C-alpha positions in Angstrom: 201.0 101.4 57.1 201.5 97.4 58.1 204.5 96.3 59.6 206.5 95.4 56.6 205.9 98.8 55.1 207.4 100.5 57.9 210.8 98.1 57.7 210.8 98.9 53.7 210.4 102.6 54.5 213.4 102.4 57.3 215.5 101.1 55.1 215.4 103.4 52.6 216.0 106.5 55.1 218.8 104.6 56.8 220.4 104.0 53.2 219.5 107.7 51.8 221.1 108.9 55.9 224.0 106.4 54.8 224.8 108.1 51.1 224.6 111.8 52.3 227.1 110.8 54.9 228.8 109.4 52.2 228.5 111.9 49.9 229.3 114.6 52.7 232.6 112.7 53.4 233.8 113.0 49.4 233.0 116.3 49.1 235.3 117.4 51.8 238.0 114.8 50.9 237.7 115.9 46.6 237.4 119.8 47.7 241.0 118.9 49.4 242.2 117.6 46.9 241.5 119.7 44.6 243.0 122.5 46.1 245.9 121.3 47.1 246.1 120.2 42.8 245.1 124.1 42.0 247.6 125.3 44.7 250.5 123.1 44.4 250.9 121.5 41.3 252.6 124.6 39.6 255.5 124.4 42.6 256.4 120.9 41.0 259.1 121.2 38.9 262.1 119.3 37.9 264.2 121.8 40.7 261.1 120.8 43.0 263.1 117.7 43.2 266.4 118.8 42.3 267.0 122.1 44.8 267.3 123.0 48.1 265.3 125.0 50.3 265.8 128.6 49.3 267.0 131.3 51.3 264.4 134.0 53.1 263.5 136.1 50.1 265.7 134.3 47.1 263.2 133.3 44.5 263.6 129.1 42.9 264.9 126.5 45.2 262.7 123.5 45.6 262.6 120.5 49.2 265.4 117.8 47.4 266.9 118.7 51.1 262.9 118.0 52.7 262.1 115.2 50.6 265.4 112.8 51.2 265.4 113.6 54.8 262.0 112.0 55.1 262.5 109.1 53.2 265.1 108.4 54.9 263.8 109.2 58.4 260.6 106.7 57.5 262.9 104.0 56.4 264.3 103.9 59.7 260.8 103.9 61.2 259.8 101.2 59.1 263.0 99.3 59.8 261.8 100.1 63.6 258.8 99.4 63.7 257.9 96.3 61.2 259.2 93.5 63.5 258.9 95.2 66.6 254.6 95.4 65.8 254.5 92.4 63.5 256.8 89.7 66.9 254.2 91.7 69.4 251.6 90.6 67.0 252.6 87.2 66.6 253.0 87.0 70.5 249.8 88.1 71.3 248.1 86.5 69.0 249.6 83.3 69.6 251.6 83.0 73.0 249.7 85.4 75.5 245.7 85.3 74.9 244.6 84.9 78.1 248.1 85.9 79.9 248.2 89.6 82.6 251.8 90.1 80.5 249.9 89.8 77.1 246.5 92.3 78.3 249.0 94.4 79.9 250.5 94.8 76.2 247.3 95.1 74.6 245.9 98.1 76.9 249.1 99.9 76.8 249.1 99.5 72.7 245.4 101.2 72.8 246.9 104.5 74.5 249.3 104.6 71.9 247.2 104.0 69.0 244.5 107.3 70.5 247.7 109.1 72.3 248.1 113.3 70.7 251.3 112.6 68.2 252.4 115.8 70.2 252.7 113.9 73.4 254.8 111.1 71.7 256.9 114.0 70.5 257.6 115.7 74.2 258.6 112.1 75.3 261.4 111.5 72.5 262.5 114.9 73.2 262.7 114.6 77.5 264.2 111.4 76.9 266.6 111.6 73.9 267.1 115.5 72.5 267.6 117.3 75.5 268.9 114.4 77.2 272.1 113.8 74.0 271.9 117.4 73.7 270.6 117.5 70.5 267.9 116.8 67.6 268.3 114.4 64.7 267.3 112.4 62.3 267.4 108.8 64.5 265.6 111.0 67.3 262.3 111.9 64.7 262.2 108.0 63.5 262.4 106.6 67.2 259.2 109.3 67.5 257.6 108.3 64.4 258.1 104.5 65.1 256.3 104.9 68.9 253.3 105.9 66.6 253.6 103.2 64.3 254.0 100.4 66.2 250.8 99.7 67.8 249.5 99.8 64.0 251.5 97.2 63.1 250.4 95.6 66.5 246.7 95.6 66.5 246.9 94.7 62.6 249.4 91.8 63.1 247.5 90.1 66.0 243.8 91.1 64.2 244.9 89.1 61.3 245.9 86.5 62.8 243.2 86.2 64.8 241.6 85.1 61.7 243.6 82.0 61.0 241.4 78.9 60.8 242.2 76.6 64.0 242.2 74.4 62.1 245.3 74.9 60.1 247.1 75.7 63.3 245.7 71.9 64.3 247.1 70.8 61.1 250.8 72.1 61.7 250.8 70.3 64.6 249.8 66.8 63.7 252.7 66.8 61.3 255.2 67.4 64.6 256.1 71.4 63.5 257.0 73.2 66.4 254.6 76.4 68.0 256.9 78.9 66.3 257.3 77.5 63.2 253.7 77.4 62.9 253.8 80.8 64.5 256.0 82.2 61.4 256.2 79.7 58.8 251.9 79.0 58.9 249.3 81.5 60.3 251.8 84.1 59.9 252.2 83.4 56.2 248.7 82.6 55.5 247.5 86.3 56.7 250.6 88.3 55.1 248.9 90.6 53.0 246.3 91.5 56.0 250.1 92.4 57.8 251.9 93.4 55.0 248.2 96.0 54.8 249.1 97.4 57.8 252.5 98.3 57.9 251.5 100.4 54.6 248.8 102.1 56.7 251.4 102.3 59.3 253.4 103.9 57.2 250.7 106.7 55.7 249.6 107.7 59.3 253.1 108.8 60.2 254.0 110.2 57.2 252.3 113.5 57.2 253.2 114.1 61.0 254.6 117.0 62.4 254.8 117.7 65.8 256.8 114.7 66.8 259.5 115.9 63.6 259.6 119.8 65.8 260.5 118.5 69.1 263.2 115.7 67.3 264.7 116.1 63.9 263.7 120.1 63.5 265.1 121.1 60.2 267.6 121.6 57.9 268.1 124.0 55.3 271.2 122.1 53.5 271.1 119.2 52.0 271.9 115.7 55.2 272.2 112.7 55.0 274.0 112.5 58.6 270.8 111.1 60.4 272.8 112.4 64.1 271.8 115.7 62.9 269.0 118.2 62.3 267.0 116.9 59.7 265.2 118.5 56.4 261.7 116.5 56.2 259.0 117.6 54.8 256.0 118.0 57.2 258.1 120.9 59.3 259.0 122.7 55.6 255.5 122.7 54.7 254.3 123.6 58.2 257.6 126.9 58.2 257.2 128.0 54.6 253.0 127.7 55.1 253.3 130.6 57.7 255.7 132.9 56.1 255.4 136.2 54.4 257.3 134.9 50.8 255.4 133.8 48.7 258.0 131.2 46.5 258.8 129.9 50.2 253.9 129.7 50.3 254.4 128.0 46.5 256.9 125.4 47.6 254.9 124.8 50.9 251.7 124.3 48.7 254.0 121.5 46.2 254.9 119.7 49.9 251.8 119.3 50.6 250.8 118.2 47.4 253.2 115.4 48.2 252.7 114.3 50.8 248.9 113.9 50.3 249.5 111.5 46.7 252.5 109.8 48.8 249.7 109.1 51.7 247.1 108.2 48.7 249.1 105.6 46.7 249.8 104.0 49.8 246.2 104.0 50.8 245.2 102.7 47.7 248.0 99.8 47.5 246.9 99.0 51.1 242.8 98.7 49.5 244.2 96.4 46.7 246.3 94.0 49.1 243.7 93.7 51.4 240.8 93.3 49.0 242.7 90.8 46.6 243.9 88.6 49.7 240.0 88.8 51.0 239.0 87.8 47.5 241.1 85.0 47.1 
């Protein structure tokens, strides 16, 4: 076998192994989605979205309080993590490329990206819950923000570094100050990528259970008071899935399906935005 034939064979083997690995990953994803659909679709009804979690041993009920609580916690998390993450990413890419403070910030960000979520939950528990004397939706949002911020920071920095230097130089040439170039030129040039990072951060924290167990805990009643324990889907699913009541288990499957569809939808939107930007 000559050199050309060996290269062709090696290429075919590599492509085959890659396709097999992709098939395994896709099969696992489809299996998870099918399991969620087959067990959770029956629980999705009007009552599921309009009634609160039922008492132990009772029939009916829904996850309205958990759905609203999750939306509020995720909403506050987005409002906190988005500006902090974007501004930090702009600083790292545009102003602190070689400074020691920027290097330290990148190091801490990388640690936060790989830190287990339960560690973040315990940190916020010791810092906020134990100090202020109670679980709350605010503490849950803070814990999720600490998880989401590094994702937004890294995405923003990486996208800004892709902006051609010529674009910055053109803005400087017409007399624009550096802060204006950063906000109105470079950031606008990569806004689709930054939005993609924000959506991925939201998807990252949507299903987190451990941080909310130590911060927001749960509330079986409908409440919009963020200063009190607040119902949320991940914790409700965790508690209901381990219960001996068939109705609770069914609602847990429905909640798991709802979170999976939400995360899947967010990822699809992020992919479409990024694809449109790269194709443009």
